[in-house]
Backbone bond lengths (Angstrom), bond angles and torsions (degrees), N, CA, C in turn:
res aa  C-N    CA-C-N  psi(-1)  N-CA   C-N-CA  omega(-1)  CA-C   N-CA-C  phi
1 M - - - 1.452 - - 1.533 108.37 -
2 S 1.312 117.25 64.34 1.469 119.48 179.56 1.520 108.96 -93.92
3 I 1.306 115.06 83.90 1.452 120.31 -176.74 1.518 109.55 -139.90
4 R 1.320 115.12 140.05 1.456 120.13 172.89 1.522 106.88 -74.58
5 C 1.311 117.03 129.69 1.459 121.44 -176.39 1.524 109.67 -148.80
6 L 1.309 115.45 176.83 1.455 121.50 170.49 1.523 106.03 -97.20
7 I 1.310 117.82 128.15 1.466 121.72 -177.24 1.521 108.99 -101.03
8 D 1.332 115.80 126.98 1.460 123.15 -178.66 1.534 110.45 -76.37
9 T 1.305 115.23 156.87 1.462 122.82 -177.24 1.522 112.44 -54.93
10 N 1.340 117.06 -45.38 1.463 119.52 -175.65 1.520 112.30 -61.28
11 V 1.310 117.52 -31.33 1.462 120.84 178.92 1.527 109.99 -68.52
12 L 1.320 116.41 -43.49 1.471 119.46 179.81 1.524 111.79 -68.71
13 I 1.333 117.05 -34.37 1.467 120.20 175.93 1.527 109.54 -61.66
14 D 1.330 116.61 -46.54 1.464 120.49 178.75 1.533 110.65 -63.32
15 Y 1.312 115.94 -43.87 1.467 121.43 -178.58 1.527 111.35 -61.49
16 L 1.308 116.50 -45.57 1.465 120.91 -178.83 1.525 113.19 -76.54
17 G 1.337 116.83 -20.31 1.458 121.25 -175.03 1.510 114.84 -71.70
18 G 1.318 117.36 -15.98 1.455 120.38 176.26 1.511 115.55 84.05
19 A 1.336 118.66 -3.01 1.463 120.07 -179.30 1.532 111.50 -115.54
20 A 1.320 117.04 15.77 1.464 121.21 -178.31 1.525 110.62 -72.53
21 S 1.320 115.10 153.80 1.458 120.40 177.43 1.526 109.78 -66.36
22 P 1.320 116.76 153.86 1.470 119.42 177.02 1.531 112.32 -57.89
23 T 1.329 117.31 -33.69 1.466 120.51 178.84 1.519 110.48 -65.21
24 L 1.346 117.26 -45.89 1.457 120.40 178.80 1.527 110.15 -60.94
25 V 1.310 117.27 -46.57 1.466 120.91 -179.71 1.523 110.09 -58.96
26 A 1.312 117.35 -46.53 1.465 120.95 -179.76 1.523 111.41 -63.18
27 N 1.335 117.45 -42.81 1.467 120.42 -179.85 1.525 111.63 -66.01
28 V 1.320 117.52 -40.94 1.470 120.25 178.56 1.527 109.61 -66.02
29 E 1.307 117.81 -44.38 1.460 119.60 -178.91 1.524 111.59 -64.94
30 T 1.318 116.87 -36.49 1.464 120.26 175.59 1.520 110.52 -65.81
31 A 1.335 116.39 -43.74 1.465 120.64 178.97 1.530 110.58 -63.80
32 L 1.314 117.23 -40.55 1.467 120.58 177.33 1.526 110.69 -62.33
33 G 1.315 116.14 -41.52 1.463 120.76 178.17 1.520 112.85 -64.46
34 A 1.328 116.88 -24.68 1.465 122.06 179.31 1.529 111.90 -87.04
35 G 1.327 117.53 1.21 1.460 120.67 177.82 1.513 114.65 88.36
36 S 1.324 117.07 29.16 1.462 120.33 -179.99 1.518 111.63 -63.21
37 V 1.318 115.83 158.60 1.463 123.23 -172.99 1.520 110.19 -127.67
38 V 1.336 114.88 172.92 1.459 121.86 174.04 1.523 108.45 -126.54
39 S 1.301 115.57 162.25 1.461 122.23 170.09 1.522 108.03 -83.92
40 V 1.316 116.03 154.14 1.463 120.43 174.00 1.533 110.12 -56.72
41 I 1.317 117.55 -27.52 1.470 121.86 176.89 1.526 109.84 -62.38
42 T 1.314 117.29 -43.63 1.467 120.31 178.64 1.519 110.91 -62.73
43 T 1.308 117.10 -41.00 1.468 119.71 176.72 1.522 110.27 -58.07
44 M 1.332 116.65 -47.11 1.464 120.42 -179.45 1.527 111.75 -65.33
45 E 1.328 116.83 -42.62 1.467 119.69 -179.02 1.526 111.20 -67.20
46 L 1.324 116.12 -44.46 1.463 119.93 -175.34 1.528 111.78 -69.61
47 L 1.309 117.26 -44.31 1.468 119.75 -177.66 1.521 112.78 -84.36
48 G 1.321 117.52 -18.96 1.456 121.30 -179.06 1.516 114.67 -84.21
49 W 1.324 117.20 -2.54 1.465 120.66 -179.50 1.527 109.58 -66.26
50 R 1.328 116.67 126.23 1.468 121.73 -177.66 1.526 113.25 -73.86
51 G 1.308 118.77 -14.89 1.459 121.54 -176.39 1.519 115.31 -87.05
52 H 1.332 117.98 5.84 1.466 120.19 -178.79 1.523 111.89 -64.01
53 S 1.311 115.36 140.52 1.463 121.30 163.41 1.531 105.83 -86.43
54 A 1.307 116.80 170.33 1.467 119.49 177.53 1.531 109.87 -59.11
55 Q 1.341 116.48 -39.65 1.471 120.14 -178.37 1.529 111.63 -70.44
56 S 1.339 117.33 -42.77 1.471 118.54 -177.96 1.530 110.85 -67.42
57 R 1.324 117.66 -36.24 1.475 120.01 176.29 1.527 109.99 -65.10
58 S 1.314 116.68 -43.26 1.461 120.99 178.65 1.527 110.90 -61.30
59 D 1.329 116.92 -42.74 1.468 121.18 178.46 1.525 111.22 -62.44
60 A 1.331 116.07 -43.26 1.464 120.49 179.90 1.525 110.61 -65.73
61 E 1.318 117.24 -43.99 1.468 121.02 179.06 1.524 110.84 -62.05
62 S 1.317 116.12 -41.72 1.461 120.86 -179.99 1.528 110.66 -63.75
63 L 1.310 117.03 -44.48 1.465 120.92 178.80 1.527 110.32 -61.03
64 L 1.316 116.96 -48.01 1.463 120.84 -177.18 1.528 112.02 -66.52
65 R 1.328 117.52 -33.66 1.471 120.36 177.84 1.519 111.69 -60.18
66 G 1.325 116.26 -30.11 1.456 120.87 -178.82 1.520 114.05 -86.46
67 M 1.328 116.89 2.39 1.463 120.86 -177.45 1.522 110.54 -118.72
68 G 1.314 115.31 154.78 1.453 119.80 171.08 1.517 109.50 -77.87
69 E 1.327 115.40 155.22 1.467 121.36 -179.16 1.526 109.03 -127.93
70 L 1.336 116.19 130.15 1.459 121.98 177.35 1.521 108.59 -93.38
71 G 1.311 116.42 124.03 1.459 122.17 -177.05 1.517 113.38 -90.66
72 L 1.316 114.78 -167.00 1.463 121.66 -176.43 1.528 111.24 -103.56
73 A 1.300 116.91 64.23 1.456 121.67 176.04 1.530 109.57 -70.92
74 R 1.309 116.88 160.91 1.469 122.58 -176.54 1.536 113.19 -53.19
75 P 1.327 120.19 -41.54 1.469 118.26 177.80 1.539 113.21 -60.30
76 V 1.331 117.21 -34.83 1.467 120.23 176.91 1.522 109.71 -66.22
77 V 1.319 116.70 -44.22 1.464 120.92 178.91 1.527 110.12 -58.28
78 E 1.309 117.27 -45.51 1.464 120.76 -179.71 1.524 112.03 -64.43
79 E 1.330 116.83 -39.39 1.472 119.72 178.41 1.524 111.01 -68.76
80 V 1.321 117.59 -37.12 1.468 121.05 176.56 1.530 109.89 -61.73
81 I 1.319 116.83 -43.76 1.468 120.52 178.63 1.525 109.65 -60.10
82 R 1.338 116.51 -44.35 1.467 120.20 179.17 1.533 111.12 -62.08
83 L 1.330 116.80 -46.93 1.468 120.91 -178.95 1.526 111.75 -61.60
84 R 1.327 115.74 -46.17 1.475 119.59 -176.79 1.520 111.98 -70.41
85 S 1.317 118.05 -24.94 1.461 119.81 178.10 1.527 111.36 -79.41
86 Q 1.337 116.56 -15.93 1.465 120.41 -177.40 1.526 114.13 -109.13
87 T 1.343 117.82 -21.83 1.463 120.58 -176.26 1.525 110.39 -137.79
88 A 1.309 114.88 159.10 1.463 120.51 175.15 1.524 107.52 -88.72
89 I 1.324 115.66 94.36 1.458 121.27 -178.78 1.524 108.15 -137.27
90 K 1.314 115.22 140.43 1.460 120.45 179.05 1.538 109.75 -67.16
91 L 1.310 115.61 149.26 1.461 120.74 -177.08 1.535 113.18 -54.98
92 P 1.334 119.91 -48.44 1.473 118.13 179.72 1.532 112.37 -60.51
93 D 1.325 116.90 -40.08 1.467 120.23 178.89 1.520 111.26 -66.82
94 A 1.325 117.16 -36.61 1.466 120.53 178.21 1.527 110.29 -65.15
95 I 1.322 117.29 -39.46 1.468 120.41 178.51 1.522 110.42 -65.11
96 I 1.311 116.82 -43.26 1.467 121.16 178.45 1.520 110.46 -63.41
97 A 1.333 118.03 -46.82 1.466 121.66 179.82 1.527 111.14 -62.53
98 A 1.317 117.38 -46.17 1.462 121.10 -179.57 1.525 110.85 -62.08
99 S 1.322 116.55 -41.49 1.464 120.69 179.08 1.523 110.83 -60.81
100 A 1.312 117.18 -45.36 1.466 120.94 179.54 1.528 110.70 -63.01
101 M 1.316 116.69 -47.68 1.463 119.90 -176.04 1.528 111.68 -64.47
102 L 1.320 117.62 -42.15 1.464 120.04 -178.23 1.532 112.74 -68.80
103 E 1.314 116.48 -23.23 1.466 120.84 177.05 1.531 111.89 -95.79
104 N 1.348 116.56 4.58 1.469 122.08 -177.44 1.524 111.92 55.75
105 L 1.333 115.29 43.45 1.460 121.73 179.37 1.518 110.21 -114.09
106 S 1.313 115.91 147.56 1.459 120.92 168.75 1.520 107.90 -73.96
107 L 1.320 116.29 158.44 1.463 122.27 177.08 1.517 109.19 -109.03
108 M 1.334 116.62 118.48 1.461 121.29 175.16 1.522 107.01 -88.67
109 T 1.322 115.77 114.09 1.465 120.30 -177.62 1.520 110.76 -144.75
110 G 1.305 114.84 148.26 1.455 121.50 172.56 1.515 111.41 -93.29
111 N 1.329 116.83 -1.21 1.472 122.65 -179.87 1.517 110.12 -118.74
112 A 1.308 117.23 60.79 1.466 121.19 -177.09 1.519 111.85 -57.62
113 S 1.320 118.02 -32.67 1.466 120.69 -177.57 1.532 112.14 -62.02
114 D 1.327 117.79 -23.44 1.465 121.25 177.70 1.527 111.98 -71.27
115 F 1.343 116.68 -18.18 1.458 120.83 -170.59 1.531 114.61 -124.10
116 T 1.317 118.80 -2.35 1.465 120.21 -173.57 1.521 113.77 -65.06
117 A 1.313 118.84 -21.13 1.465 121.24 -179.65 1.524 112.44 -82.43
118 I 1.326 117.92 0.93 1.456 121.56 -176.81 1.531 109.47 -95.42
119 P 1.338 117.17 103.89 1.465 118.59 178.77 1.531 110.68 -67.75
120 G 1.314 115.51 140.56 1.451 120.62 177.67 1.519 115.00 88.61
121 L 1.328 117.15 -3.58 1.469 121.00 179.16 1.535 108.65 -97.56
122 T 1.319 116.93 122.24 1.468 121.88 178.49 1.519 108.44 -91.54
123 L 1.339 115.69 127.51 1.461 121.64 -178.72 1.521 110.87 -106.23
124 L 1.324 115.28 142.18 1.459 122.75 173.90 1.506 109.09 -119.15
125 D 1.324 116.96 130.28 1.458 121.33 177.05 1.517 108.32 -92.59
126 P 1.322 118.79 116.69 1.465 120.47 -175.97 1.519 113.48 -69.26
127 S 1.313 118.05 -11.54 1.460 121.72 -178.93 1.518 112.81 -92.85
128 E 1.331 116.32 -5.11 1.472 119.69 179.89 1.518 110.74 -95.20
129 P 1.328 115.97 137.91 1.490 119.11 178.99 1.523 111.99 -64.06
């Protein structure tokens, strides 16, 4: 799975947690090597977790520093409005989906069910070889 993609928060949580499957670790590392990015939502979710230890926060910050981040430009806002008016999707998930679609990127997520109602969004399961 050597593809540049947008990586969802849950994948990075699993990756950083130390208990991820070897397949997930390999797929994330390959995606990182291909220049994969995150949404600003993932940055907020990952770093905003109150349960971080000093080391886990440092690890998360270090990982994110090495990745590109997609912000909330007007086209993303407009796509989020379109998605939310057509499907029942949570705001953070809509921002992540819109960001991926507007950048023509697949979304690597462990929560495919959150995104299956989004036509045109390609999903990657990080646990699949």
